[in-house]
C-alpha positions as CSV (number, residue, x, y, z in Angstrom):
1,M,-35.1,-6.7,17.2
2,A,-31.5,-5.7,18.7
3,T,-31.4,-3.0,16.0
4,K,-34.7,-1.7,16.5
5,H,-34.4,-1.1,20.4
6,L,-31.1,0.6,19.6
7,A,-32.2,3.2,17.6
8,V,-35.2,3.3,20.1
9,F,-32.3,4.2,23.1
10,F,-30.2,6.5,20.7
11,D,-33.7,8.5,19.9
12,D,-34.4,8.8,23.7
13,V,-31.0,9.5,23.9
14,A,-31.9,12.7,21.7
15,Q,-34.6,13.7,23.4
16,A,-33.1,13.3,26.8
17,S,-30.5,15.8,25.2
18,A,-32.6,18.4,24.1
19,L,-34.8,18.4,27.3
20,C,-31.4,18.1,29.6
21,G,-30.1,20.9,28.1
22,F,-32.5,23.4,28.9
23,A,-32.3,22.0,32.4
24,L,-28.2,22.9,31.8
25,R,-28.7,26.4,30.6
26,Y,-30.8,27.9,33.3
27,I,-29.1,26.0,36.0
28,N,-27.4,29.4,37.9
29,I,-31.1,30.4,38.6
30,F,-32.1,27.1,40.5
31,F,-28.9,28.2,43.1
32,C,-30.5,31.3,44.0
33,P,-32.9,29.8,46.8
34,A,-29.7,29.4,48.6
35,F,-28.3,32.5,49.2
36,V,-32.0,34.3,49.1
37,T,-32.6,32.7,52.3
38,L,-29.4,33.5,54.2
39,P,-30.9,36.1,56.1
40,L,-32.7,33.0,58.1
41,S,-29.6,31.1,58.8
42,P,-28.7,31.4,62.6
43,S,-26.3,34.3,63.9
44,I,-22.2,33.4,63.6
45,S,-19.9,35.4,65.2
46,G,-17.1,37.5,63.7
47,V,-14.5,34.9,65.1
48,E,-15.9,32.1,63.2
49,V,-16.5,34.2,60.0
50,A,-12.5,34.9,60.2
51,K,-12.2,31.4,60.4
52,I,-14.1,30.5,57.6
53,I,-12.3,32.8,55.3
54,A,-9.1,31.7,56.4
55,V,-10.2,27.7,55.6
56,F,-11.6,28.9,52.4
57,I,-8.1,30.4,51.4
58,I,-5.7,28.2,52.9
59,G,-8.3,25.4,51.8
60,Y,-8.2,26.6,48.3
61,V,-4.7,27.0,47.7
62,A,-3.7,23.5,49.1
63,V,-6.1,21.7,47.2
64,F,-5.4,23.6,44.0
65,A,-1.8,22.7,44.3
66,F,-1.9,19.2,45.3
67,T,-4.3,18.6,42.5
68,A,-2.6,20.3,39.6
69,Y,0.6,18.4,40.4
70,M,-1.0,15.1,40.6
71,V,-2.4,15.8,37.1
72,R,0.4,16.9,35.8
73,G,2.7,13.7,37.4
74,L,0.0,11.4,36.0
75,Q,0.3,12.8,32.6
76,L,3.8,12.7,32.6
77,V,4.0,8.9,34.4
78,L,1.2,7.3,31.9
79,G,1.8,9.5,29.1
80,T,-1.0,11.8,27.4
81,S,-2.5,10.1,24.3
82,K,-2.4,11.7,21.0
83,R,-5.2,12.2,18.6
84,A,-5.1,10.2,15.6
85,M,-4.4,12.1,12.1
86,T,-7.9,11.1,10.7
87,E,-9.6,12.9,14.0
88,R,-7.6,15.9,13.9
89,A,-8.2,16.4,9.9
90,E,-12.2,16.1,11.1
91,E,-11.8,18.5,13.6
92,L,-9.7,21.2,11.5
93,G,-11.5,20.2,7.9
94,R,-9.6,20.3,4.4
95,Q,-6.7,22.8,4.4
96,D,-6.7,23.5,0.8
97,D,-9.9,24.4,0.3
98,N,-9.4,28.3,1.4
99,I,-9.9,30.5,-1.0
100,P,-6.5,32.8,-1.4
101,L,-7.8,36.1,-1.8
102,T,-4.5,38.4,-1.4
103,Q,-3.1,36.3,-4.4
104,T,-3.4,37.6,-7.7
105,R,-5.3,35.7,-10.1
106,H,-3.9,34.4,-13.8
107,D,-5.6,33.2,-16.7
108,S,-5.6,29.5,-16.8
109,S,-4.3,29.4,-20.0
110,A,-1.0,31.3,-19.1
111,S,-0.5,28.9,-16.5
112,E,-0.8,25.6,-18.1
113,V,2.3,23.6,-19.3
114,P,2.4,23.5,-23.0
115,T,2.9,19.9,-24.6
116,V,4.8,19.0,-27.0
117,Q,2.1,18.6,-29.4
118,S,1.4,22.3,-29.0
119,L,4.9,23.3,-29.1
120,S,5.5,21.5,-32.4
121,T,2.5,23.3,-33.6
122,R,3.3,26.6,-32.5
123,I,7.0,26.4,-34.0
124,A,5.5,25.1,-37.3
125,A,3.0,28.1,-37.7
126,D,5.9,30.7,-36.8
127,E,8.1,29.3,-39.6
128,S,5.0,29.5,-42.4
129,S,4.1,33.0,-41.4
130,P,6.1,35.6,-43.5
131,S,8.7,37.2,-41.3
132,P,8.4,41.4,-41.4
133,P,11.3,43.7,-42.9
134,N,14.1,44.3,-41.5
135,G,13.5,47.2,-38.6
136,L,10.0,46.9,-38.5
137,A,10.3,44.2,-35.8
138,D,11.7,46.7,-33.5
139,I,9.2,49.4,-34.2
140,Q,6.8,49.5,-30.8
141,A,2.8,49.4,-31.5
142,P,1.3,53.1,-30.4
143,S,-0.3,53.1,-26.8
144,K,-4.0,54.0,-26.3
145,A,-5.0,57.6,-27.1
146,M,-5.9,59.1,-23.7
147,N,-9.0,61.1,-23.0
148,P,-8.3,65.2,-23.6
149,D,-10.2,65.7,-20.2
150,S,-8.0,64.3,-17.7
151,V,-4.9,65.3,-19.3
152,T,-3.3,67.9,-17.6
153,G,0.0,70.6,-18.6
154,T,-0.5,69.8,-22.2
155,G,-3.0,72.3,-23.2
156,G,-5.8,70.4,-21.7
157,P,-8.8,72.2,-19.8
158,P,-7.4,72.9,-15.9
159,V,-8.4,70.1,-13.8
160,A,-9.0,71.3,-10.1
161,S,-6.7,69.4,-7.5
162,N,-9.3,67.6,-5.5
163,T,-11.4,67.0,-8.8
164,A,-8.2,64.9,-10.1
165,A,-7.7,63.2,-6.5
166,S,-11.1,62.1,-6.6
167,S,-11.3,61.1,-10.1
168,R,-7.9,58.7,-8.9
169,I,-9.9,57.4,-5.7
170,N,-12.2,54.4,-6.4
171,V,-14.4,54.8,-3.8
172,P,-16.4,51.4,-3.3
173,I,-19.8,51.6,-3.4
174,R,-21.7,51.1,-0.3
175,H,-25.8,49.6,-0.3
176,E,-26.9,50.7,3.1
177,A,-29.5,48.8,4.2
178,A,-33.0,50.4,4.4
179,P,-34.1,51.1,7.8
180,L,-36.4,49.2,10.2
181,T,-39.9,50.2,10.1
182,R,-41.2,50.8,13.5
183,P,-43.5,47.6,13.6
184,Q,-39.8,45.6,12.8
185,R,-38.4,47.5,15.8
186,W,-40.5,46.5,18.0
187,A,-40.4,43.0,17.0
188,A,-37.0,42.6,17.2
189,F,-37.3,44.2,20.4
190,I,-39.7,41.6,21.6
191,S,-38.1,38.6,20.1
192,V,-35.1,39.9,22.0
193,N,-36.5,40.6,25.7
194,F,-39.3,37.8,25.3
195,D,-38.2,35.9,28.5
196,M,-37.9,39.3,30.3
197,L,-41.1,40.6,29.0
198,T,-43.2,37.3,29.6
199,Y,-41.7,37.3,33.4
200,G,-42.4,41.1,33.8
201,A,-46.1,40.6,32.9
202,L,-46.7,37.8,35.0
203,L,-44.8,39.8,37.6
204,L,-47.4,43.1,37.5
205,F,-50.5,41.3,35.9
206,V,-50.8,37.7,38.0
207,G,-48.6,38.0,40.8
208,V,-48.8,41.5,42.5
209,P,-53.1,40.7,42.3
210,I,-52.5,37.3,43.6
211,Y,-50.1,38.4,46.4
212,Y,-51.9,41.4,47.8
213,G,-55.2,39.9,47.3
214,F,-54.7,36.1,48.7
215,G,-51.6,36.4,50.4
216,Y,-49.6,33.8,48.2
217,A,-46.2,35.3,47.6
218,M,-45.2,32.3,45.3
219,P,-46.0,33.7,41.9
220,V,-44.7,37.3,42.5
221,Q,-41.3,36.5,43.9
222,L,-40.9,33.7,41.7
223,S,-41.5,36.2,38.6
224,L,-39.2,38.8,40.6
225,N,-36.1,36.2,40.9
226,V,-36.3,35.5,37.1
227,V,-36.6,39.3,35.9
228,L,-33.8,39.8,38.2
229,Y,-31.3,37.5,36.9
230,F,-32.0,38.1,33.1
231,A,-31.0,41.5,34.0
232,A,-27.9,40.3,35.8
233,L,-27.4,38.9,32.9
234,R,-27.0,42.2,30.9
235,L,-24.0,42.9,32.8
236,P,-20.6,43.3,30.9
237,P,-18.6,40.3,30.9
238,R,-15.8,41.9,32.6
239,Y,-17.8,42.4,35.3
240,R,-19.9,39.2,35.2
241,T,-16.3,37.4,36.5
242,Y,-17.0,39.0,40.4
243,L,-20.1,40.5,39.9
244,H,-21.8,36.2,39.3
245,P,-25.6,36.6,38.2
246,V,-26.4,34.6,41.0
247,L,-25.1,36.9,43.5
248,V,-26.2,40.0,42.2
249,S,-30.1,38.5,41.2
250,S,-29.9,37.1,44.8
251,A,-29.1,40.0,46.6
252,F,-31.7,42.3,44.5
253,T,-34.5,39.5,45.0
254,I,-34.0,39.9,48.8
255,L,-34.6,43.4,48.6
256,G,-37.7,42.7,46.3
257,I,-39.1,40.5,48.5
258,W,-38.7,42.9,51.6
259,I,-40.4,46.0,49.7
260,L,-43.4,43.5,48.8
261,A,-43.4,42.5,52.6
262,L,-43.2,46.1,54.1
263,I,-46.1,47.0,51.9
264,R,-48.1,44.2,53.4
265,Q,-47.0,45.4,56.7
266,N,-45.1,42.3,57.0
267,S,-41.1,41.4,57.9
268,L,-37.9,40.5,56.0
269,K,-38.3,37.1,57.7
270,D,-42.6,36.5,56.9
271,G,-41.5,37.3,53.1
272,L,-38.3,34.9,52.9
273,R,-40.5,31.9,54.9
274,A,-43.2,32.6,52.2
275,Y,-39.9,32.0,49.4
276,T,-39.1,29.0,50.9
277,T,-41.8,26.4,52.7
278,N,-39.9,23.4,52.2
279,T,-43.0,21.5,50.3
280,K,-41.4,19.3,48.0
281,Y,-43.3,18.2,44.5
282,T,-42.7,14.7,45.9
283,Q,-45.0,15.0,49.2
284,L,-47.5,16.5,46.7
285,W,-47.5,13.9,44.9
286,D,-48.2,11.6,47.8
287,N,-51.0,13.8,48.6
288,D,-49.9,14.9,52.3
289,Q,-52.0,16.8,54.1
290,G,-51.5,20.1,56.4
291,L,-48.6,21.2,53.7
292,Q,-48.2,24.7,52.7
293,P,-48.1,25.9,49.3
294,P,-44.7,25.8,47.7
295,G,-42.8,28.9,47.4
296,A,-40.5,29.7,44.6
297,G,-37.6,28.8,46.1
298,D,-39.6,25.3,46.4
299,M,-40.1,25.4,42.6
300,F,-36.4,26.2,42.1
301,G,-35.5,23.2,44.0
302,S,-37.4,20.7,41.8
303,V,-35.9,21.7,38.3
304,L,-32.8,21.5,40.2
305,D,-33.6,18.2,40.7
306,V,-33.6,18.0,36.9
307,S,-30.8,19.8,36.4
308,I,-28.7,17.3,39.1
309,V,-30.2,14.3,36.6
310,A,-28.6,16.2,33.5
311,L,-25.4,16.8,34.6
312,S,-24.9,12.7,34.0
313,L,-25.2,13.2,30.3
314,P,-22.1,14.9,29.5
315,M,-20.6,11.5,31.3
316,Y,-22.3,9.5,28.7
317,R,-21.9,11.5,25.6
318,Y,-17.9,11.6,26.4
319,R,-17.7,7.9,27.4
320,N,-14.7,7.1,24.7
321,E,-12.9,9.9,26.0
322,L,-13.3,8.9,30.0
323,K,-12.6,5.4,29.1
324,A,-9.0,6.3,27.2
325,R,-8.1,8.9,30.2
326,F,-9.7,6.8,32.9
327,M,-7.1,7.1,35.3
328,T,-5.8,10.7,35.0
329,I,-9.3,11.6,35.7
330,I,-10.4,9.1,38.0
331,V,-7.6,8.9,40.5
332,P,-7.6,13.2,41.4
333,N,-11.1,13.0,41.8
334,V,-11.3,9.9,43.8
335,V,-8.3,11.7,46.2
336,V,-9.7,14.9,46.6
337,S,-13.4,13.8,47.2
338,I,-11.9,11.1,50.1
339,G,-9.2,14.1,51.4
340,S,-12.2,16.8,51.4
341,L,-14.7,14.3,53.5
342,F,-12.3,13.8,56.3
343,A,-9.6,16.5,56.2
344,Y,-12.0,19.7,56.5
345,P,-14.5,18.8,58.5
346,I,-11.7,17.9,61.3
347,F,-9.4,21.0,60.4
348,C,-12.8,22.9,61.0
349,Y,-13.2,21.4,64.0
350,H,-10.3,21.7,65.5
351,I,-9.7,25.4,65.1
352,G,-13.8,25.9,66.6
353,I,-15.4,26.5,63.6
354,S,-19.0,24.6,64.2
355,A,-19.7,21.2,63.4
356,P,-22.2,21.9,60.4
357,R,-20.2,24.4,59.1
358,G,-16.9,21.9,59.5
359,L,-19.1,19.7,57.0
360,A,-20.4,22.2,54.7
361,F,-16.6,22.7,53.4
362,A,-16.5,18.6,52.8
363,S,-18.5,19.9,49.3
364,R,-16.7,23.3,48.5
365,S,-15.2,22.0,45.4
366,L,-18.3,20.5,43.9
367,T,-20.9,22.1,42.1
368,L,-23.6,23.4,43.6
369,A,-26.1,21.6,42.4
370,L,-24.2,18.1,43.6
371,A,-22.7,20.0,46.7
372,T,-26.1,20.6,48.1
373,P,-27.5,16.9,48.4
374,A,-23.8,15.7,49.9
375,T,-24.1,18.6,52.1
376,K,-27.5,17.5,53.3
377,N,-26.6,13.5,53.3
378,L,-24.2,14.7,55.8
379,G,-26.1,16.9,57.9
380,G,-24.0,19.7,57.4
381,D,-24.9,23.5,56.9
382,S,-26.8,24.2,53.9
383,F,-26.8,28.2,54.1
384,T,-23.0,28.0,54.9
385,V,-22.1,25.5,51.5
386,A,-23.5,27.9,49.0
387,P,-21.0,30.7,49.4
388,L,-18.3,28.0,49.7
389,C,-19.2,26.9,46.3
390,I,-20.0,29.8,44.1
391,F,-17.3,32.1,45.7
392,S,-14.4,29.1,44.6
393,G,-15.9,29.4,41.0
394,I,-15.0,33.0,41.0
395,A,-11.9,32.0,42.6
396,G,-10.8,29.3,39.8
397,V,-11.6,32.1,37.6
398,V,-9.8,34.6,38.6
399,V,-6.9,33.8,40.2
400,G,-6.6,29.7,38.3
401,P,-4.4,30.4,35.3
402,L,-1.9,32.7,37.8
403,G,-1.8,29.9,40.3
404,L,-0.5,27.6,37.3
405,D,1.8,30.4,36.5
406,L,3.1,30.6,39.9
407,L,2.9,26.4,39.9
408,R,5.5,26.5,36.8
409,I,2.5,24.3,34.8
410,P,2.4,24.7,31.6
411,K,-1.0,25.5,30.5
412,A,-3.0,26.0,27.3
413,L,-6.5,27.8,26.4
414,L,-8.0,24.8,25.2
415,L,-11.1,26.4,25.7
416,T,-10.1,28.4,21.9
417,T,-8.5,25.4,20.4
418,D,-9.8,22.5,21.4
419,P,-13.8,22.3,21.2
420,R,-13.5,19.1,23.5
421,A,-11.5,21.2,26.4
422,A,-14.7,22.1,28.2
423,A,-16.4,19.0,27.9
424,F,-13.4,17.4,29.8
425,S,-13.7,20.3,32.6
426,S,-17.8,19.3,32.5
427,L,-17.0,15.4,32.8
428,S,-14.2,15.9,36.0
429,M,-16.6,18.2,37.9
430,G,-19.4,16.0,37.3
431,L,-17.5,12.9,38.1
432,L,-16.2,14.8,41.5
433,G,-19.9,15.6,42.4
434,T,-20.8,12.2,41.7
435,I,-17.8,10.1,43.7
436,T,-18.6,12.6,46.9
437,V,-22.4,12.1,46.6
438,A,-22.0,8.1,46.4
439,L,-19.7,8.4,49.4
440,T,-21.9,10.5,51.4
441,S,-24.7,8.1,50.4
442,V,-23.0,5.2,52.5
443,P,-24.1,5.5,55.9
444,P,-21.5,3.7,57.8
445,L,-18.8,6.6,56.1
446,V,-21.0,9.1,57.0
447,S,-21.4,7.8,60.6
448,I,-17.2,7.9,61.0
449,I,-17.2,11.4,59.5
450,R,-19.8,13.0,61.9
451,N,-18.4,10.9,65.1
452,L,-15.1,13.0,63.9
453,V,-16.5,16.1,64.5
454,G,-18.3,15.2,67.8
455,M,-21.6,14.7,65.8
456,A,-23.3,11.6,66.7
């Protein structure tokens, strides 16, 4: 019975992995509502913007250096456990099964070591065979006759220099694939761009008629956002480091919503209010009365909840690694989480940043999927936490390696040498967010933090 339940459990985990993998693959697009609705945020002065930028830079440098030295110190104190040789062998595979393409292949009979019996047989055969007469053994065998047509300078036919050169060069024969037919080219194009074509068709043939015929904006705005996100993914990798697809698609989505609203003689704020009506799927299930139809941002938010749950899957998958390196992973995450919850809001409050925006800084080191509920639990500004999280991630990619060099902390590009490095980074990021969300779910602790910034 226990074996049966265990098999059912692992089967459920395998199915959940496929579903969660889909949610995590497109998790970035679910962050777009936080940026698309930025024009609806309360006005902010230029002085406060400058203070927010200063806190962002100073806090990033301080947390970066503190975390790096803490992890390095824990590794030196606790020691880093080396992987077993068997585990390493399984990852690298057999080392002697490569085909030496650059070596000359010899005949197997020539490389065999002769046995005593074969040597005696060979000696007996040599002794029994008659020896050639004196002087004949020194005569060399004649070489093979040459083709007269290829002989030059000895009476043979003259050959042009380019012909002789071409005859000496062995040109490999290339077998060109047959060109694709027009139906095959169309099939390949549709297969590669299937998602964009699907949502483009929904935009033109479903969203636009519904929006201008009935005034419901969700189909056209959702399709527009998805198409622009897929288009932003087509940017070259060197540009995507700075031009994050979420930022690019959100900016053009705002522009598209504005154009669509102007055609209906509405304002930008009218279009953005239709983008997010704050109608949750749980309210629809409860059959609450007087609700507005959900917008595109509400649809993305509903799927984002699935992605947040999916972030827990790597923790289960790499639970053994988590146990083996428990202190090295847990201690920095707990310290950074508690320090951010208390240090950022207090510092922001004393330099003149509003309390809700200061509370948003407490979640700036989290992934946006977990920073959103943590900020909501604290009562922080949701319009501030989205740019903080996205730009923190961009800063980590751009200045992270340089920062480790300046701190003289050894690093290795483990993403290319150890396939589990990305898993460890995702695990640490998920743990930091989980710890912060758990702490912000404790009402007494939330009350203490809010009282420190003057919010009862």
